[in-house]
N, C-alpha and C positions, 0 to 999 in steps of 0.2 A: 561679293555681289553689292550693287548699289541700290539704295532704297529710292523711293519716289522723290523725296525732298532733294537728295543729292542729284538726281537727274534733272530736276527742275532748275536747281542752281547752275549746273553745268550748261544747260540749254540757254539760260539767261546770259551767262557769261559769254558763251560762244556766239550768241546773237548780236552782241555789241561789236563795234568795229575797232577792237583793240589792235588788230593786225595792220590797220591802215597806217602806213608811214607818213610822218609829218614832212611838210616841205621845209627847205632850208630857211626861207624867209619867216616861217612860223616859228621855227626853233630859235632863230635869232631874236625875234620879237619877244618870245617867252624868256630867253636868257637875259635880255636887257631889262625886262620887267622884274624878274627875280633879283637881278643885281641892283636895281633901284630900290626895291622893297627892302633888301638887306641893308643897304646903306641908310635908308630912312630909319629903320628899326634901330640900328647902331647908334644913331644920333639921339635917340630917346634917353631920358634920364634913367629909367629902370626898364631895360629891354627884357622881354620874355626870352630867356636863354634857349628854351625848347624850340620856340618859333625861329629864332636866329639860327640855330643849328640846322633846322629843316630847310630854310631858305638857302643856306650856305651849301648844303648837300645838293639841292635841286640845281643851283646855279652851276656847281662843279660838274654835274652830270650833263647838263645842257651845254656847257663849254666843251666837254669831252666829245659830245655829239658833233659839235661844230668843228672839231679838230684843233681846238686851242690847247696849248701846253698848260699844265697845272700852275706853273709860275705866273703865266699871263692872266689865268682866271683869278688867282689870288690877288695879283696886283690890281686888276680891275674892280674886284670886290672891295678892296681896302682903300681905293682911291677916293 
């Protein structure tokens, strides 16, 4: 059985538009933004490795959504 707090949390979660698919131009823009952020962070003298890993993972997922091969995404991130 669910308590009231759990029901409220689920109602809040379901009320948001998580199921709305993103358009391909939006995914492409987000991919390019994450790629640029990753490259900028790598150029820093002492990059935050946790943030670097997070940006890398996000860019790889967005690249996958765009149908890019993993090699292509890695090449674009490191260029």
